[in-house]
C-alpha positions, 0 to 999 in steps of 0.5 A: 411347376417349380417353386420360386427362386429366392436369394437371402442376403444376410450377414448374421449366420444364425438369422440367415440359416433360419430364414434359408431353412424355413424357405427350403422346408416350404419348397422354395429354391434358395441361394444365400450370401453373407455380404453386400458384394456377394449378395448383389451378384446372387440377387442380380443373377438370372432366374431370381424371383425374390430377394430378401435383403438385410440393410446392415451388410459388410463390404457393401451397404444394403441400400447400395445393393438395393439401388444397384439392383434396381438399376440392373433388374428394375422389376425384381421384387425385394423384401428388406430384412433389418433391425432398422425399424424407424419410419424414416428407414422404412420409407427410404427403402420403399421409395428406393423400390423395396416391395416390403419391409420386415423388422427383426426379430420376426417369426418364420410364419410372418416372413413366409406370409410376406414372401407369399404375398409379394410373390403373388403380386409380382410373379406373372400369372400368364404363360410365357409367350411361345408363338408370335406373328410377324407379317406373314411369318409365324415364329415358333419360340419352342422350336426356335424357328421362323416360318415364312411359308411351308418351305421358307424357314430360318432357325434361331439360336437358343439365345436369339429365341430366348431374347425374342421370347423375353421381349414378347412376354414383356411387350408392354414395356422397355427392357434394359440391357442389364435386365436382358443380361440377367434374365436371358444370359443369366448374368447380373454383375453390374458393369458388365459389357452390354454389347453382347445384347446389341450384337444379338439384337442386330443378328436377330433383326437380320433374321426377322427381315422377310426374305421376299423383301416385303416390309412390315413394322419393326419387330424390335424397337430400340429405346434410347439410353435404356434398351429394347422392347417388342415392336409393333410388328410382333403380335401374339395370337389371341389365345396367347398371354 
């Protein structure tokens, strides 16, 4: 199983290099950035499991990066790395959604222990949904097809299957368009056009209509001013996650 992907956003070269080297030696997949603008782009990209974020950054302050990351990727884990050790700063960072706070100077051993602890709490332990049911249909997300019967099948595009899979895997909550852009499309830059998500959902809804005309509960529900979530029509087999 591949190791988690971690983004290190730190402007001091020596500290950044030490953190990156320690993580890579432990086996993590690591990306790095030296300022707030590049850091937000890396941190909000698809496939990221954890962000290590300094607060005193050039171009864009770490708190601004954290606030924007929470808007774009609300569930992405973040550990703040900073020389600001005051209680007020720690409380502010945690209230804004940081998962942990490490004050400089810190040892590699301490940092790795914090990283492992946050990843244990935040990474999903259940398997990704690969099969869902919709009315009489069985949707095989690995094969990217909807099977209405032995002879009635509709193919899904790779993106359509990934979109439906992400919604089904996170079926207990609403998922923002920005999060879908990051996790399905691998795009995380703030302010990008989100109509691509809406267009794919519209096409997917057409494919999810029963060819026989039979009605079934919605497969994808629109959450006003937020995004989408798996609807009551989608069910996961009992042996699924």
